KETORFI-205642 format. One record per atom (N, C-alpha, C): residue number from 0; residue in three letters; atom name; x, y, z. Coordinates in nm, 3 decimals, always signed. Layout:
<recs>
pos; code; site; px; py; pz
NUM; ALA; CA; X; Y; Z .
...
</recs>
This chain:
<recs>
pos; code; site; px; py; pz
0; MET; N; +1.233; -7.475; -1.677 .
0; MET; CA; +1.177; -7.401; -1.650 .
0; MET; C; +1.071; -7.337; -1.764 .
1; ARG; N; +1.103; -7.386; -1.833 .
1; ARG; CA; +1.015; -7.335; -1.967 .
1; ARG; C; +0.834; -7.399; -2.008 .
2; ALA; N; +0.887; -7.505; -1.978 .
2; ALA; CA; +0.788; -7.625; -2.029 .
2; ALA; C; +0.648; -7.546; -1.900 .
3; PHE; N; +0.662; -7.540; -1.790 .
3; PHE; CA; +0.582; -7.501; -1.658 .
3; PHE; C; +0.546; -7.367; -1.752 .
4; ALA; N; +0.625; -7.248; -1.819 .
4; ALA; CA; +0.569; -7.175; -1.813 .
4; ALA; C; +0.460; -7.175; -1.963 .
5; LEU; N; +0.471; -7.281; -2.054 .
5; LEU; CA; +0.391; -7.318; -2.102 .
5; LEU; C; +0.236; -7.414; -2.087 .
6; VAL; N; +0.239; -7.458; -1.972 .
6; VAL; CA; +0.159; -7.515; -1.921 .
6; VAL; C; +0.087; -7.406; -1.853 .
7; VAL; N; +0.152; -7.310; -1.748 .
7; VAL; CA; +0.044; -7.189; -1.723 .
7; VAL; C; -0.077; -7.075; -1.787 .
8; LEU; N; +0.069; -7.039; -1.931 .
8; LEU; CA; +0.016; -7.033; -2.057 .
8; LEU; C; -0.147; -7.087; -2.097 .
9; ALA; N; -0.088; -7.203; -2.125 .
9; ALA; CA; -0.193; -7.289; -2.194 .
9; ALA; C; -0.331; -7.295; -2.075 .
10; ALA; N; -0.306; -7.294; -1.967 .
10; ALA; CA; -0.467; -7.317; -1.852 .
10; ALA; C; -0.500; -7.192; -1.848 .
11; CYS; N; -0.426; -7.053; -1.854 .
11; CYS; CA; -0.489; -6.909; -1.842 .
11; CYS; C; -0.605; -6.947; -1.970 .
12; THR; N; -0.548; -7.000; -2.115 .
12; THR; CA; -0.624; -6.928; -2.208 .
12; THR; C; -0.738; -7.035; -2.276 .
13; GLY; N; -0.739; -7.120; -2.147 .
13; GLY; CA; -0.804; -7.288; -2.182 .
13; GLY; C; -0.775; -7.403; -2.297 .
14; GLY; N; -0.633; -7.316; -2.340 .
14; GLY; CA; -0.596; -7.358; -2.436 .
14; GLY; C; -0.650; -7.304; -2.615 .
15; LYS; N; -0.754; -7.223; -2.598 .
15; LYS; CA; -0.796; -7.215; -2.652 .
15; LYS; C; -0.771; -7.050; -2.732 .
16; ASN; N; -0.777; -6.995; -2.838 .
16; ASN; CA; -0.763; -6.868; -2.896 .
16; ASN; C; -0.883; -6.742; -2.821 .
17; ASN; N; -0.861; -6.666; -2.680 .
17; ASN; CA; -1.002; -6.619; -2.627 .
17; ASN; C; -0.944; -6.447; -2.713 .
18; VAL; N; -1.005; -6.413; -2.843 .
18; VAL; CA; -1.028; -6.253; -2.859 .
18; VAL; C; -1.149; -6.284; -2.857 .
19; PRO; N; -1.197; -6.179; -2.778 .
19; PRO; CA; -1.290; -6.062; -2.776 .
19; PRO; C; -1.331; -6.057; -2.896 .
20; PRO; N; -1.503; -6.038; -2.884 .
20; PRO; CA; -1.546; -6.008; -2.996 .
20; PRO; C; -1.538; -5.850; -3.043 .
21; GLU; N; -1.520; -5.767; -3.200 .
21; GLU; CA; -1.574; -5.682; -3.201 .
21; GLU; C; -1.668; -5.624; -3.151 .
22; PRO; N; -1.645; -5.479; -3.049 .
22; PRO; CA; -1.774; -5.413; -2.994 .
22; PRO; C; -1.827; -5.343; -3.138 .
23; ALA; N; -1.958; -5.389; -3.134 .
23; ALA; CA; -2.113; -5.305; -3.230 .
23; ALA; C; -2.054; -5.197; -3.238 .
24; PRO; N; -2.023; -5.138; -3.331 .
24; PRO; CA; -2.040; -4.935; -3.373 .
24; PRO; C; -2.133; -4.896; -3.304 .
25; VAL; N; -2.141; -4.804; -3.263 .
25; VAL; CA; -2.196; -4.729; -3.167 .
25; VAL; C; -2.284; -4.545; -3.272 .
26; PRO; N; -2.361; -4.595; -3.350 .
26; PRO; CA; -2.432; -4.441; -3.411 .
26; PRO; C; -2.331; -4.309; -3.301 .
27; ALA; N; -2.284; -4.247; -3.398 .
27; ALA; CA; -2.304; -4.100; -3.356 .
27; ALA; C; -2.395; -4.040; -3.340 .
28; PRO; N; -2.464; -3.903; -3.203 .
28; PRO; CA; -2.578; -3.882; -3.150 .
28; PRO; C; -2.612; -3.772; -3.265 .
29; GLU; N; -2.705; -3.742; -3.227 .
29; GLU; CA; -2.813; -3.679; -3.349 .
29; GLU; C; -2.714; -3.481; -3.249 .
30; PRO; N; -2.732; -3.399; -3.333 .
30; PRO; CA; -2.638; -3.253; -3.296 .
30; PRO; C; -2.805; -3.212; -3.207 .
31; GLU; N; -2.785; -3.112; -3.120 .
31; GLU; CA; -2.880; -3.071; -3.059 .
31; GLU; C; -2.880; -2.909; -3.110 .
32; ALA; N; -3.024; -2.857; -3.131 .
32; ALA; CA; -3.019; -2.719; -3.132 .
32; ALA; C; -2.974; -2.605; -3.046 .
33; VAL; N; -2.899; -2.548; -3.034 .
33; VAL; CA; -2.860; -2.379; -2.929 .
33; VAL; C; -2.934; -2.292; -3.004 .
34; ALA; N; -2.981; -2.260; -2.939 .
34; ALA; CA; -3.024; -2.101; -2.916 .
34; ALA; C; -2.947; -1.994; -2.819 .
35; VAL; N; -2.909; -1.892; -2.884 .
35; VAL; CA; -2.847; -1.756; -2.835 .
35; VAL; C; -2.961; -1.713; -2.816 .
36; VAL; N; -2.936; -1.635; -2.658 .
36; VAL; CA; -2.999; -1.660; -2.552 .
36; VAL; C; -3.009; -1.482; -2.575 .
37; GLU; N; -2.851; -1.423; -2.547 .
37; GLU; CA; -2.825; -1.304; -2.542 .
37; GLU; C; -2.699; -1.292; -2.565 .
38; GLU; N; -2.632; -1.199; -2.696 .
38; GLU; CA; -2.506; -1.143; -2.722 .
38; GLU; C; -2.477; -1.078; -2.652 .
39; VAL; N; -2.310; -1.056; -2.579 .
39; VAL; CA; -2.261; -1.015; -2.495 .
39; VAL; C; -2.216; -0.891; -2.596 .
40; ALA; N; -2.152; -0.767; -2.607 .
40; ALA; CA; -2.044; -0.687; -2.642 .
40; ALA; C; -1.935; -0.726; -2.576 .
41; GLU; N; -1.897; -0.689; -2.644 .
41; GLU; CA; -1.676; -0.662; -2.613 .
41; GLU; C; -1.650; -0.575; -2.526 .
42; PRO; N; -1.604; -0.556; -2.392 .
42; PRO; CA; -1.596; -0.425; -2.354 .
42; PRO; C; -1.477; -0.336; -2.430 .
43; SER; N; -1.546; -0.198; -2.398 .
43; SER; CA; -1.508; -0.120; -2.518 .
43; SER; C; -1.314; -0.041; -2.437 .
44; PRO; N; -1.284; -0.053; -2.483 .
44; PRO; CA; -1.145; -0.030; -2.412 .
44; PRO; C; -1.112; +0.116; -2.307 .
45; ALA; N; -1.230; +0.205; -2.374 .
45; ALA; CA; -1.207; +0.323; -2.307 .
45; ALA; C; -1.268; +0.317; -2.116 .
46; GLU; N; -1.299; +0.199; -2.085 .
46; GLU; CA; -1.394; +0.129; -2.035 .
46; GLU; C; -1.314; +0.182; -1.882 .
47; PRO; N; -1.339; +0.217; -1.794 .
47; PRO; CA; -1.169; +0.231; -1.646 .
47; PRO; C; -1.156; +0.096; -1.590 .
48; THR; N; -1.208; +0.005; -1.645 .
48; THR; CA; -1.097; -0.118; -1.577 .
48; THR; C; -1.054; -0.196; -1.658 .
49; VAL; N; -1.055; -0.131; -1.811 .
49; VAL; CA; -0.951; -0.183; -1.867 .
49; VAL; C; -0.804; -0.144; -1.838 .
50; TRP; N; -0.675; -0.207; -1.816 .
50; TRP; CA; -0.588; -0.202; -1.808 .
50; TRP; C; -0.516; -0.210; -1.873 .
51; GLY; N; -0.565; -0.274; -1.979 .
51; GLY; CA; -0.445; -0.313; -2.148 .
51; GLY; C; -0.374; -0.492; -2.084 .
52; ASP; N; -0.280; -0.505; -2.110 .
52; ASP; CA; -0.253; -0.633; -2.107 .
52; ASP; C; -0.234; -0.748; -1.956 .
53; THR; N; -0.223; -0.844; -1.978 .
53; THR; CA; -0.255; -0.883; -1.866 .
53; THR; C; -0.059; -0.862; -1.741 .
54; TYR; N; -0.088; -0.826; -1.683 .
54; TYR; CA; +0.011; -0.843; -1.544 .
54; TYR; C; -0.071; -0.844; -1.400 .
55; THR; N; +0.005; -0.794; -1.278 .
55; THR; CA; -0.082; -0.803; -1.148 .
55; THR; C; +0.085; -0.722; -1.099 .
56; VAL; N; -0.001; -0.644; -1.042 .
56; VAL; CA; +0.070; -0.566; -0.898 .
56; VAL; C; +0.109; -0.649; -0.744 .
57; MET; N; +0.280; -0.661; -0.730 .
57; MET; CA; +0.295; -0.740; -0.609 .
57; MET; C; +0.288; -0.615; -0.535 .
58; GLY; N; +0.292; -0.685; -0.373 .
58; GLY; CA; +0.304; -0.630; -0.335 .
58; GLY; C; +0.189; -0.504; -0.224 .
59; THR; N; +0.258; -0.368; -0.175 .
59; THR; CA; +0.158; -0.309; -0.188 .
59; THR; C; +0.230; -0.167; -0.253 .
60; PRO; N; +0.139; -0.076; -0.365 .
60; PRO; CA; +0.143; -0.021; -0.393 .
60; PRO; C; +0.165; +0.099; -0.317 .
61; SER; N; +0.267; +0.254; -0.351 .
61; SER; CA; +0.269; +0.333; -0.215 .
61; SER; C; +0.304; +0.463; -0.303 .
62; LEU; N; +0.263; +0.554; -0.259 .
62; LEU; CA; +0.250; +0.729; -0.337 .
62; LEU; C; +0.369; +0.799; -0.278 .
63; LYS; N; +0.480; +0.865; -0.338 .
63; LYS; CA; +0.612; +0.883; -0.225 .
63; LYS; C; +0.585; +1.063; -0.317 .
64; GLY; N; +0.496; +1.182; -0.246 .
64; GLY; CA; +0.494; +1.267; -0.300 .
64; GLY; C; +0.410; +1.279; -0.366 .
65; LEU; N; +0.417; +1.252; -0.491 .
65; LEU; CA; +0.348; +1.273; -0.644 .
65; LEU; C; +0.328; +1.155; -0.697 .
66; ALA; N; +0.484; +1.093; -0.644 .
66; ALA; CA; +0.521; +0.952; -0.771 .
66; ALA; C; +0.427; +0.832; -0.693 .
67; LEU; N; +0.422; +0.722; -0.785 .
67; LEU; CA; +0.336; +0.640; -0.774 .
67; LEU; C; +0.414; +0.518; -0.805 .
68; THR; N; +0.480; +0.448; -0.675 .
68; THR; CA; +0.597; +0.346; -0.654 .
68; THR; C; +0.436; +0.173; -0.655 .
69; VAL; N; +0.477; +0.112; -0.712 .
69; VAL; CA; +0.501; +0.021; -0.743 .
69; VAL; C; +0.583; -0.094; -0.828 .
70; ASP; N; +0.541; -0.217; -0.755 .
70; ASP; CA; +0.584; -0.351; -0.841 .
70; ASP; C; +0.505; -0.460; -0.920 .
71; VAL; N; +0.514; -0.445; -1.067 .
71; VAL; CA; +0.465; -0.574; -1.133 .
71; VAL; C; +0.510; -0.692; -1.171 .
72; ARG; N; +0.409; -0.746; -1.223 .
72; ARG; CA; +0.523; -0.908; -1.274 .
72; ARG; C; +0.377; -0.907; -1.359 .
73; TYR; N; +0.486; -0.968; -1.532 .
73; TYR; CA; +0.424; -0.973; -1.586 .
73; TYR; C; +0.494; -1.074; -1.716 .
74; GLY; N; +0.395; -1.160; -1.815 .
74; GLY; CA; +0.477; -1.221; -1.854 .
74; GLY; C; +0.503; -1.193; -2.031 .
75; GLY; N; +0.617; -1.226; -2.011 .
75; GLY; CA; +0.717; -1.163; -2.166 .
75; GLY; C; +0.848; -1.216; -2.169 .
76; GLY; N; +0.919; -1.101; -2.228 .
76; GLY; CA; +1.054; -1.138; -2.222 .
76; GLY; C; +1.154; -1.082; -2.351 .
77; CYS; N; +1.017; -1.065; -2.489 .
77; CYS; CA; +1.089; -1.088; -2.591 .
77; CYS; C; +1.041; -0.883; -2.689 .
78; GLU; N; +0.954; -0.835; -2.609 .
78; GLU; CA; +0.900; -0.719; -2.651 .
78; GLU; C; +0.956; -0.581; -2.506 .
79; THR; N; +0.929; -0.498; -2.569 .
79; THR; CA; +0.940; -0.395; -2.416 .
79; THR; C; +0.861; -0.365; -2.432 .
80; HIS; N; +0.812; -0.344; -2.268 .
80; HIS; CA; +0.657; -0.357; -2.205 .
80; HIS; C; +0.645; -0.173; -2.134 .
81; GLU; N; +0.549; -0.156; -2.158 .
81; GLU; CA; +0.557; -0.003; -2.105 .
81; GLU; C; +0.401; +0.012; -2.020 .
82; PHE; N; +0.426; +0.076; -1.965 .
82; PHE; CA; +0.320; +0.094; -1.796 .
82; PHE; C; +0.321; +0.282; -1.812 .
83; THR; N; +0.187; +0.275; -1.868 .
83; THR; CA; +0.138; +0.398; -1.877 .
83; THR; C; +0.062; +0.407; -1.726 .
84; THR; N; -0.015; +0.590; -1.712 .
84; THR; CA; -0.107; +0.581; -1.596 .
84; THR; C; -0.212; +0.639; -1.662 .
85; ARG; N; -0.314; +0.699; -1.640 .
85; ARG; CA; -0.454; +0.728; -1.695 .
85; ARG; C; -0.558; +0.777; -1.652 .
86; ALA; N; -0.577; +0.907; -1.603 .
86; ALA; CA; -0.649; +0.945; -1.572 .
86; ALA; C; -0.840; +0.962; -1.571 .
87; MET; N; -0.896; +0.888; -1.490 .
87; MET; CA; -1.007; +0.837; -1.526 .
87; MET; C; -1.155; +0.968; -1.419 .
88; PRO; N; -1.287; +0.997; -1.530 .
88; PRO; CA; -1.340; +1.075; -1.443 .
88; PRO; C; -1.330; +1.024; -1.278 .
89; ARG; N; -1.403; +1.151; -1.188 .
89; ARG; CA; -1.401; +1.145; -1.048 .
89; ARG; C; -1.547; +1.126; -1.009 .
90; THR; N; -1.637; +1.039; -0.990 .
90; THR; CA; -1.719; +0.958; -0.916 .
90; THR; C; -1.795; +1.139; -0.790 .
91; SER; N; -1.951; +1.079; -0.831 .
91; SER; CA; -1.990; +1.117; -0.656 .
91; SER; C; -1.995; +1.083; -0.539 .
92; ASP; N; -1.910; +0.952; -0.546 .
92; ASP; CA; -1.920; +0.869; -0.435 .
92; ASP; C; -1.751; +0.871; -0.315 .
93; GLY; N; -1.682; +0.950; -0.468 .
93; GLY; CA; -1.505; +0.964; -0.377 .
93; GLY; C; -1.460; +1.127; -0.464 .
94; PRO; N; -1.535; +1.226; -0.461 .
94; PRO; CA; -1.504; +1.356; -0.511 .
94; PRO; C; -1.366; +1.393; -0.491 .
95; THR; N; -1.288; +1.364; -0.363 .
95; THR; CA; -1.187; +1.422; -0.349 .
95; THR; C; -1.064; +1.294; -0.379 .
96; ARG; N; -1.106; +1.192; -0.446 .
96; ARG; CA; -1.059; +1.080; -0.488 .
96; ARG; C; -0.994; +1.082; -0.649 .
97; GLN; N; -0.944; +1.070; -0.681 .
97; GLN; CA; -0.878; +1.074; -0.811 .
97; GLN; C; -0.813; +0.958; -0.859 .
98; PRO; N; -0.903; +0.847; -0.975 .
98; PRO; CA; -0.915; +0.736; -1.005 .
98; PRO; C; -0.784; +0.707; -1.097 .
99; ILE; N; -0.758; +0.646; -1.088 .
99; ILE; CA; -0.615; +0.642; -1.249 .
99; ILE; C; -0.617; +0.507; -1.256 .
100; VAL; N; -0.554; +0.486; -1.392 .
100; VAL; CA; -0.586; +0.340; -1.400 .
100; VAL; C; -0.415; +0.373; -1.436 .
101; LEU; N; -0.333; +0.172; -1.421 .
101; LEU; CA; -0.244; +0.152; -1.498 .
101; LEU; C; -0.242; +0.079; -1.590 .
102; HIS; N; -0.199; +0.147; -1.694 .
102; HIS; CA; -0.194; +0.059; -1.832 .
102; HIS; C; -0.069; -0.028; -1.855 .
103; HIS; N; -0.054; -0.138; -1.925 .
103; HIS; CA; +0.034; -0.230; -1.936 .
103; HIS; C; -0.016; -0.216; -2.132 .
104; ASP; N; +0.084; -0.158; -2.190 .
104; ASP; CA; +0.082; -0.241; -2.331 .
104; ASP; C; +0.208; -0.346; -2.312 .
105; ALA; N; +0.245; -0.441; -2.431 .
105; ALA; CA; +0.316; -0.611; -2.414 .
105; ALA; C; +0.374; -0.594; -2.556 .
106; HIS; N; +0.302; -0.499; -2.612 .
106; HIS; CA; +0.358; -0.495; -2.825 .
106; HIS; C; +0.375; -0.657; -2.826 .
107; ASN; N; +0.238; -0.740; -2.815 .
107; ASN; CA; +0.241; -0.799; -2.845 .
107; ASN; C; +0.334; -0.943; -2.814 .
108; ASP; N; +0.388; -0.916; -2.690 .
108; ASP; CA; +0.461; -1.005; -2.670 .
108; ASP; C; +0.429; -1.144; -2.655 .
109; THR; N; +0.483; -1.243; -2.733 .
109; THR; CA; +0.466; -1.348; -2.756 .
109; THR; C; +0.568; -1.452; -2.619 .
110; CYS; N; +0.670; -1.409; -2.555 .
110; CYS; CA; +0.721; -1.486; -2.499 .
110; CYS; C; +0.686; -1.524; -2.347 .
111; ARG; N; +0.727; -1.573; -2.277 .
111; ARG; CA; +0.673; -1.689; -2.180 .
111; ARG; C; +0.713; -1.633; -2.021 .
112; ALA; N; +0.878; -1.559; -2.054 .
112; ALA; CA; +0.899; -1.582; -1.981 .
112; ALA; C; +0.831; -1.442; -1.800 .
113; LEU; N; +0.850; -1.504; -1.701 .
113; LEU; CA; +0.793; -1.411; -1.572 .
113; LEU; C; +0.878; -1.331; -1.550 .
114; LYS; N; +0.853; -1.176; -1.560 .
114; LYS; CA; +0.932; -1.030; -1.546 .
114; LYS; C; +0.871; -0.990; -1.373 .
115; TYR; N; +0.992; -0.945; -1.377 .
115; TYR; CA; +0.916; -0.839; -1.238 .
115; TYR; C; +1.023; -0.703; -1.290 .
116; GLU; N; +0.952; -0.615; -1.239 .
116; GLU; CA; +0.956; -0.443; -1.238 .
116; GLU; C; +0.924; -0.339; -1.202 .
117; HIS; N; +1.031; -0.264; -1.100 .
117; HIS; CA; +0.997; -0.119; -0.972 .
117; HIS; C; +0.960; -0.060; -1.087 .
118; LEU; N; +0.834; +0.044; -0.989 .
118; LEU; CA; +0.804; +0.146; -1.157 .
118; LEU; C; +0.758; +0.229; -1.052 .
119; THR; N; +0.815; +0.368; -1.094 .
119; THR; CA; +0.764; +0.495; -1.034 .
119; THR; C; +0.713; +0.561; -1.136 .
120; ILE; N; +0.611; +0.619; -1.089 .
120; ILE; CA; +0.536; +0.709; -1.217 .
120; ILE; C; +0.480; +0.787; -1.203 .
121; PRO; N; +0.548; +0.945; -1.188 .
121; PRO; CA; +0.496; +1.035; -1.124 .
121; PRO; C; +0.313; +1.065; -1.222 .
122; LEU; N; +0.255; +1.135; -1.111 .
122; LEU; CA; +0.158; +1.144; -1.112 .
122; LEU; C; +0.091; +1.247; -1.126 .
123; ASP; N; +0.193; +1.396; -1.115 .
123; ASP; CA; +0.170; +1.517; -1.136 .
123; ASP; C; +0.090; +1.614; -1.258 .
124; ASN; N; +0.112; +1.538; -1.321 .
124; ASN; CA; +0.024; +1.560; -1.498 .
124; ASN; C; -0.142; +1.498; -1.444 .
125; LEU; N; -0.159; +1.412; -1.413 .
125; LEU; CA; -0.279; +1.358; -1.379 .
125; LEU; C; -0.344; +1.370; -1.252 .
126; ILE; N; -0.348; +1.439; -1.166 .
126; ILE; CA; -0.404; +1.517; -1.069 .
126; ILE; C; -0.441; +1.634; -1.072 .
127; GLY; N; -0.532; +1.714; -1.091 .
127; GLY; CA; -0.632; +1.842; -1.141 .
127; GLY; C; -0.587; +1.972; -1.016 .
128; GLU; N; -0.681; +2.073; -1.036 .
128; GLU; CA; -0.671; +2.166; -0.959 .
128; GLU; C; -0.785; +2.133; -0.813 .
129; ASP; N; -0.861; +2.057; -0.880 .
129; ASP; CA; -0.937; +2.027; -0.792 .
129; ASP; C; -0.907; +1.970; -0.635 .
130; CYS; N; -0.950; +1.948; -0.505 .
130; CYS; CA; -0.937; +1.905; -0.367 .
130; CYS; C; -0.911; +1.746; -0.433 .
131; THR; N; -0.783; +1.682; -0.401 .
131; THR; CA; -0.755; +1.543; -0.411 .
131; THR; C; -0.719; +1.489; -0.286 .
132; GLU; N; -0.791; +1.428; -0.239 .
132; GLU; CA; -0.712; +1.358; -0.074 .
132; GLU; C; -0.623; +1.275; -0.141 .
133; SER; N; -0.647; +1.185; -0.182 .
133; SER; CA; -0.647; +1.014; -0.229 .
133; SER; C; -0.656; +0.968; -0.381 .
134; VAL; N; -0.545; +0.832; -0.443 .
134; VAL; CA; -0.566; +0.847; -0.555 .
134; VAL; C; -0.640; +0.737; -0.544 .
135; ARG; N; -0.720; +0.622; -0.661 .
135; ARG; CA; -0.735; +0.511; -0.617 .
135; ARG; C; -0.722; +0.442; -0.749 .
136; LEU; N; -0.612; +0.358; -0.732 .
136; LEU; CA; -0.575; +0.316; -0.833 .
136; LEU; C; -0.635; +0.200; -0.881 .
137; ILE; N; -0.671; +0.151; -1.002 .
137; ILE; CA; -0.720; +0.070; -1.023 .
137; ILE; C; -0.656; -0.003; -1.139 .
138; ALA; N; -0.617; -0.131; -1.107 .
138; ALA; CA; -0.520; -0.226; -1.197 .
138; ALA; C; -0.526; -0.353; -1.116 .
139; PRO; N; -0.481; -0.463; -1.160 .
139; PRO; CA; -0.437; -0.633; -1.061 .
139; PRO; C; -0.410; -0.576; -0.987 .
140; ILE; N; -0.443; -0.604; -0.843 .
140; ILE; CA; -0.375; -0.615; -0.725 .
140; ILE; C; -0.361; -0.742; -0.664 .
141; GLY; N; -0.214; -0.834; -0.660 .
141; GLY; CA; -0.212; -0.915; -0.610 .
141; GLY; C; -0.349; -1.029; -0.674 .
142; GLU; N; -0.280; -1.130; -0.619 .
142; GLU; CA; -0.359; -1.313; -0.657 .
142; GLU; C; -0.515; -1.283; -0.594 .
143; SER; N; -0.548; -1.167; -0.471 .
143; SER; CA; -0.601; -1.153; -0.421 .
143; SER; C; -0.825; -1.122; -0.543 .
144; GLY; N; -0.776; -1.083; -0.643 .
144; GLY; CA; -0.867; -1.085; -0.721 .
144; GLY; C; -0.871; -0.922; -0.728 .
145; LYS; N; -0.866; -0.861; -0.603 .
145; LYS; CA; -0.882; -0.702; -0.600 .
145; LYS; C; -0.865; -0.631; -0.706 .
146; THR; N; -0.916; -0.549; -0.751 .
146; THR; CA; -0.922; -0.459; -0.933 .
146; THR; C; -0.857; -0.311; -0.861 .
147; GLU; N; -0.879; -0.240; -0.714 .
147; GLU; CA; -0.848; -0.161; -0.691 .
147; GLU; C; -0.828; -0.115; -0.558 .
148; ILE; N; -0.721; -0.012; -0.500 .
148; ILE; CA; -0.666; +0.006; -0.406 .
148; ILE; C; -0.677; +0.198; -0.398 .
149; VAL; N; -0.721; +0.265; -0.247 .
149; VAL; CA; -0.655; +0.352; -0.247 .
149; VAL; C; -0.556; +0.400; -0.217 .
150; LEU; N; -0.512; +0.495; -0.221 .
150; LEU; CA; -0.380; +0.547; -0.166 .
150; LEU; C; -0.343; +0.660; -0.104 .
151; PRO; N; -0.345; +0.731; +0.008 .
151; PRO; CA; -0.389; +0.900; +0.041 .
151; PRO; C; -0.253; +0.935; -0.022 .
152; LEU; N; -0.260; +1.091; -0.036 .
152; LEU; CA; -0.157; +1.155; -0.059 .
152; LEU; C; -0.140; +1.258; +0.105 .
153; SER; N; +0.048; +1.283; +0.107 .
153; SER; CA; +0.078; +1.302; +0.205 .
153; SER; C; +0.031; +1.429; +0.206 .
154; ARG; N; +0.051; +1.466; +0.137 .
154; ARG; CA; -0.029; +1.599; +0.120 .
154; ARG; C; -0.187; +1.651; +0.076 .
155; PRO; N; -0.233; +1.648; +0.087 .
155; PRO; CA; -0.367; +1.643; -0.019 .
155; PRO; C; -0.399; +1.798; -0.130 .
156; MET; N; -0.394; +1.786; -0.230 .
156; MET; CA; -0.337; +1.924; -0.298 .
156; MET; C; -0.509; +1.946; -0.367 .
157; GLY; N; -0.517; +2.113; -0.364 .
157; GLY; CA; -0.618; +2.218; -0.374 .
157; GLY; C; -0.691; +2.222; -0.294 .
158; CYS; N; -0.719; +2.157; -0.215 .
158; CYS; CA; -0.830; +2.169; -0.063 .
158; CYS; C; -0.831; +2.291; +0.024 .
159; ALA; N; -0.902; +2.364; +0.034 .
159; ALA; CA; -0.942; +2.478; +0.127 .
159; ALA; C; -0.899; +2.452; +0.273 .
</recs>
């Protein structure tokens, strides 16, 4: 059996040392000049679409009276995470709708556990004396990429 293996090896190599030649070195390409077309400023933390550290609203949030009930998912596990709400100025397209941002502060948590939390947050301190029929919650909603959802109040506030 050994003799056969040696014969096959000799037949494959033709009995010669078939080492491929070293490839010729390829010169490195010259770097191209890159022109700066436009500088983009970082978003301001005061903008209404900024909701803090990464999280996702799971399911459908709801209002029970003046309390927001919402399920959230976020990464972390080593630090305490805080969710707060912030009222934003009303716009002319929704004068009876109060925009509210759900803000997440992860306190620089670098851990990677996937956490779920059920939140109930009172909104009575964010609803003013003006007529309010609904709340526009500004937050990352589910996997759809939506960034807001409108939640009607069970009883409008301050409306004549």
